C-alpha positions as CSV (number, residue, x, y, z in Angstrom):
1,E,0.1,0.0,0.1
2,S,2.2,2.9,1.2
3,T,5.9,3.3,0.7
4,R,7.2,6.2,2.7
5,R,8.0,7.1,6.3
6,G,5.5,9.6,7.6
7,G,5.2,11.9,10.6
8,K,6.8,10.9,13.9
9,M,7.9,7.4,13.2
10,G,11.6,8.0,13.6
11,G,14.2,5.4,13.7
12,S,14.6,2.7,11.1
13,V,11.6,0.6,12.1
14,G,8.8,0.5,9.5
15,Q,10.2,3.1,7.1
16,E,7.6,2.1,4.5
17,I,4.7,2.7,6.9
18,I,3.1,6.1,6.7
19,G,1.4,7.5,9.9
20,Q,1.7,9.5,13.1
21,S,-1.5,8.5,14.8
22,P,-1.3,6.9,18.2
23,A,-2.4,3.5,16.8
24,I,0.4,3.5,14.2
25,S,2.9,4.8,16.7
26,Q,2.1,1.8,19.0
27,L,2.2,-0.6,16.1
28,L,5.8,0.6,15.2
29,Q,6.9,0.4,18.8
30,D,5.6,-3.2,19.0
31,I,7.3,-4.1,15.7
32,G,10.6,-2.7,17.0
33,R,10.2,-4.8,20.3
34,V,9.5,-8.1,18.7
35,A,11.3,-8.0,15.4
36,P,14.8,-9.1,16.9
37,A,13.4,-12.3,18.3
38,P,12.9,-15.6,16.3
39,T,9.3,-15.7,17.6
40,S,6.4,-16.5,15.3
41,I,4.0,-13.6,14.8
42,L,0.4,-13.3,13.6
43,I,-0.6,-10.1,12.0
44,N,-4.3,-9.3,12.2
45,G,-6.1,-6.7,10.0
46,E,-8.7,-6.0,7.5
47,S,-7.9,-6.4,3.8
48,G,-6.0,-3.4,2.5
49,T,-4.4,-2.3,5.7
50,G,-0.9,-3.1,4.9
51,K,-0.1,-6.5,6.5
52,E,2.7,-7.2,4.0
53,L,4.3,-3.8,5.0
54,V,4.3,-5.0,8.6
55,A,5.8,-8.3,7.6
56,R,8.5,-6.5,5.7
57,A,9.2,-4.1,8.6
58,L,9.5,-7.2,11.0
59,H,12.1,-8.8,8.6
60,Q,14.2,-5.7,7.9
61,S,14.4,-4.9,11.7
62,S,15.5,-8.5,12.5
63,P,18.9,-10.1,12.5
64,R,17.6,-12.1,9.4
65,K,17.4,-8.9,7.2
66,A,20.4,-10.0,5.1
67,A,18.5,-13.3,4.1
68,A,15.4,-13.6,2.1
69,L,11.9,-12.5,2.9
70,V,9.7,-15.0,1.0
71,T,5.9,-14.3,0.7
72,I,3.1,-16.4,-0.3
73,N,-0.7,-15.8,-0.4
74,C,-2.3,-19.0,0.9
75,A,-5.6,-18.1,-0.9
76,A,-3.9,-17.9,-4.4
77,F,-3.3,-21.7,-4.8
78,A,-5.3,-24.8,-5.0
79,E,-4.6,-27.2,-2.2
80,N,-2.4,-29.6,-4.1
81,L,-0.3,-26.8,-5.7
82,L,0.0,-25.0,-2.3
83,E,1.7,-27.9,-0.7
84,S,4.2,-28.2,-3.5
85,E,4.8,-24.3,-3.6
86,L,5.5,-24.3,0.2
87,F,7.4,-27.6,0.7
88,G,8.7,-28.4,-2.8
89,H,8.4,-31.8,-4.5
90,E,10.5,-34.7,-5.7
91,R,10.7,-35.7,-9.3
92,G,7.8,-38.0,-10.1
93,A,5.8,-37.0,-7.0
94,F,2.8,-36.3,-9.2
95,T,1.9,-36.0,-12.9
96,G,3.9,-33.1,-14.3
97,A,6.6,-33.2,-11.6
98,I,9.4,-33.8,-14.1
99,E,12.2,-32.6,-11.8
100,R,12.8,-31.9,-8.1
101,K,11.6,-28.5,-7.0
102,R,12.6,-26.5,-3.9
103,G,9.8,-25.0,-2.0
104,L,9.5,-21.6,-0.5
105,V,10.3,-23.0,3.0
106,E,13.7,-24.0,1.7
107,M,14.2,-20.7,-0.1
108,A,13.5,-18.8,3.1
109,D,16.1,-20.7,5.1
110,G,17.9,-18.3,7.5
111,G,15.2,-15.6,6.6
112,T,11.5,-15.0,7.0
113,L,8.5,-16.8,5.4
114,F,5.4,-14.6,5.3
115,L,2.1,-16.6,5.0
116,D,-0.5,-14.1,3.9
117,E,-4.1,-15.2,4.4
118,V,-3.1,-18.1,6.6
119,G,-6.7,-18.7,7.4
120,E,-7.1,-20.1,3.9
121,L,-4.5,-22.9,4.6
122,P,-6.3,-26.2,4.1
123,L,-6.8,-28.4,7.1
124,S,-4.8,-31.2,5.4
125,L,-1.6,-28.9,5.2
126,Q,-1.9,-27.6,8.7
127,P,-0.2,-30.5,10.5
128,K,2.8,-30.1,8.1
129,L,3.1,-26.4,9.0
130,L,2.8,-27.1,12.7
131,R,5.6,-29.6,12.5
132,L,7.9,-27.0,10.7
133,L,7.1,-24.5,13.5
134,Q,7.8,-27.0,16.2
135,E,10.8,-28.9,14.8
136,K,12.2,-26.8,11.9
137,R,11.9,-29.8,9.7
138,F,9.7,-30.9,6.8
139,R,9.5,-33.3,3.8
140,R,9.0,-32.4,0.1
141,V,5.9,-33.8,-1.6
142,G,6.7,-37.4,-2.6
143,G,9.9,-37.4,-0.6
144,T,11.2,-39.3,2.5
145,A,14.2,-37.3,3.5
146,E,14.0,-35.0,6.4
147,I,15.0,-31.4,5.5
148,G,15.8,-28.7,8.0
149,S,15.0,-25.1,7.5
150,D,15.8,-22.3,10.0
151,V,12.9,-20.0,9.1
152,R,10.9,-17.5,11.0
153,I,7.2,-17.7,10.3
154,V,5.2,-14.5,10.1
155,A,1.5,-15.1,9.2
156,A,-1.3,-12.8,8.5
157,T,-5.1,-13.0,8.3
158,H,-8.3,-10.8,8.1
159,R,-10.4,-13.8,9.3
160,D,-11.4,-14.6,12.9
161,L,-9.3,-17.7,13.5
162,Q,-10.8,-18.5,16.8
163,S,-14.2,-18.8,15.2
164,M,-12.6,-21.0,12.6
165,I,-11.3,-23.2,15.4
166,A,-14.8,-23.5,16.9
167,A,-16.1,-24.5,13.5
168,G,-13.4,-27.1,13.0
169,Q,-11.8,-25.3,10.1
170,F,-8.4,-24.4,11.8
171,R,-6.3,-26.3,14.3
172,E,-6.1,-24.8,17.7
173,D,-2.5,-26.1,18.2
174,L,-1.4,-24.4,15.0
175,Y,-3.2,-21.2,16.1
176,Y,-1.2,-21.0,19.3
177,R,2.1,-21.7,17.6
178,L,1.4,-19.0,15.1
179,N,0.0,-16.6,17.5
180,V,2.9,-16.3,20.0
181,V,2.8,-12.6,19.4
182,S,-0.2,-10.9,17.8
183,L,-0.1,-7.5,16.0
184,Q,-3.2,-5.7,15.2
185,I,-3.1,-3.2,12.2
186,P,-5.8,-0.5,12.7
187,A,-8.3,0.1,9.9
188,L,-8.0,3.4,8.1
189,R,-11.2,4.7,9.5
190,E,-9.7,4.3,13.0
191,R,-6.8,6.7,12.2
192,P,-8.3,9.6,10.2
193,E,-5.4,11.9,11.3
194,D,-3.2,9.7,8.9
195,I,-5.4,10.1,5.8
196,G,-3.8,13.5,5.0
197,L,-0.3,12.1,5.1
198,L,-1.2,9.1,3.0
199,G,-3.3,11.0,0.5
200,L,-0.4,13.5,0.0
201,F,2.0,10.8,-0.5
202,F,-0.1,9.0,-3.2
203,L,-0.9,12.3,-4.8
204,T,2.7,13.3,-5.2
205,H,3.5,9.7,-6.5
206,Y,0.9,9.6,-9.2
207,A,1.3,13.4,-10.2
208,R,4.9,12.5,-10.9
209,E,4.1,9.2,-12.6
210,L,1.3,10.7,-14.8
211,G,2.8,14.0,-15.4
212,C,0.0,16.0,-13.7
213,P,0.5,19.4,-12.1
214,V,-1.4,18.8,-9.0
215,H,0.6,18.9,-5.7
216,D,-1.8,19.3,-2.9
217,L,-5.2,18.2,-1.4
218,S,-7.8,21.0,-0.9
219,A,-9.1,21.5,2.5
220,E,-12.6,20.3,1.3
221,A,-11.3,17.2,-0.5
222,L,-9.3,16.3,2.7
223,R,-12.5,16.7,4.8
224,L,-14.5,14.5,2.5
225,L,-11.6,11.8,2.6
226,Q,-11.4,12.0,6.4
227,G,-15.2,11.5,6.7
228,Y,-15.4,8.4,4.5
229,S,-15.6,4.8,6.1
230,W,-12.9,3.2,3.8
231,P,-14.0,-0.4,3.6
232,G,-11.0,-1.1,1.3
233,N,-8.7,0.8,3.7
234,V,-5.2,2.1,2.5
235,R,-5.5,0.2,-0.8
236,E,-8.8,2.0,-1.5
237,L,-7.5,5.4,-0.7
238,Q,-4.6,4.7,-3.1
239,N,-7.1,4.0,-6.0
240,V,-9.1,7.0,-5.1
241,I,-6.2,9.3,-5.2
242,E,-4.9,7.8,-8.5
243,R,-8.4,8.4,-10.0
244,G,-8.4,12.0,-8.6
245,V,-5.1,12.9,-10.1
246,L,-6.2,11.7,-13.5
247,F,-9.3,13.9,-13.3
248,C,-7.5,16.9,-11.8
249,S,-6.4,19.7,-14.1
250,G,-5.2,22.2,-11.5
251,E,-2.7,22.3,-8.8
252,Q,-5.1,21.2,-6.0
253,L,-7.2,18.0,-5.8
254,L,-10.8,19.2,-5.4
255,P,-14.0,17.4,-4.2
256,E,-15.2,17.3,-7.9
257,N,-12.1,15.1,-8.6
258,L,-13.2,12.4,-6.2
259,P,-15.7,9.6,-7.0
260,D,-19.4,10.4,-6.8
261,T,-19.6,8.2,-3.6
262,F,-17.9,11.0,-1.6
263,R,-20.1,13.8,-2.8
264,V,-23.3,11.8,-2.4
265,S,-22.4,10.8,1.2
266,D,-21.8,14.4,1.9
267,A,-25.1,15.6,0.5
């Protein structure tokens, strides 16, 4: 979502996270406190809040920063493909497996593996991830050899994993291994004081990228942005500002450059 330090953040922690609200300041303090440890971390937050940025900040503030940060979205793969993507496979393990493949767990050895949307991890794969967390060992699909991987697991979800446990959709033991430390990312509507910083950052970025003269948000446009509920969070704000820059012909982004939703809700 956002890619610039903002406001009162200071130091080297979370340089890509924009914000000076109390909620963001607390989040950055928490990141700085837990990043140096090898502890597993679960990031909670709505879609579009910047969970991958938090994972990146954790990695870059850790002793593992010289090694790889490997990211996978667990919702992006079918079950059989996800297992191979994570743990790799041996030649002949299944149709189409014409050669041995290293999985992301091996690629992240010495570094950090970020499991985005971990709530989408199939039940059948959860014991294998639990074993990796507990023993730092795993097997490739179709393999018998035990492989070690010194990897730190950072996971993220927008789902209520405890409700999923109650429904039999997520293993309780895996939840507790992932959730040694929990970080909560505030929704954008909970930190309206950051909307101006974020909006101006995106405006500057897109004005430069699109060759537009706009360089500021008008007070009325900012008021409308701050009064909106932002169901899509920072990602939605980014899209709104990009559209606004495209429709803006002057030096200030005005209310009429915003989507109709903003003007209707203000009527």
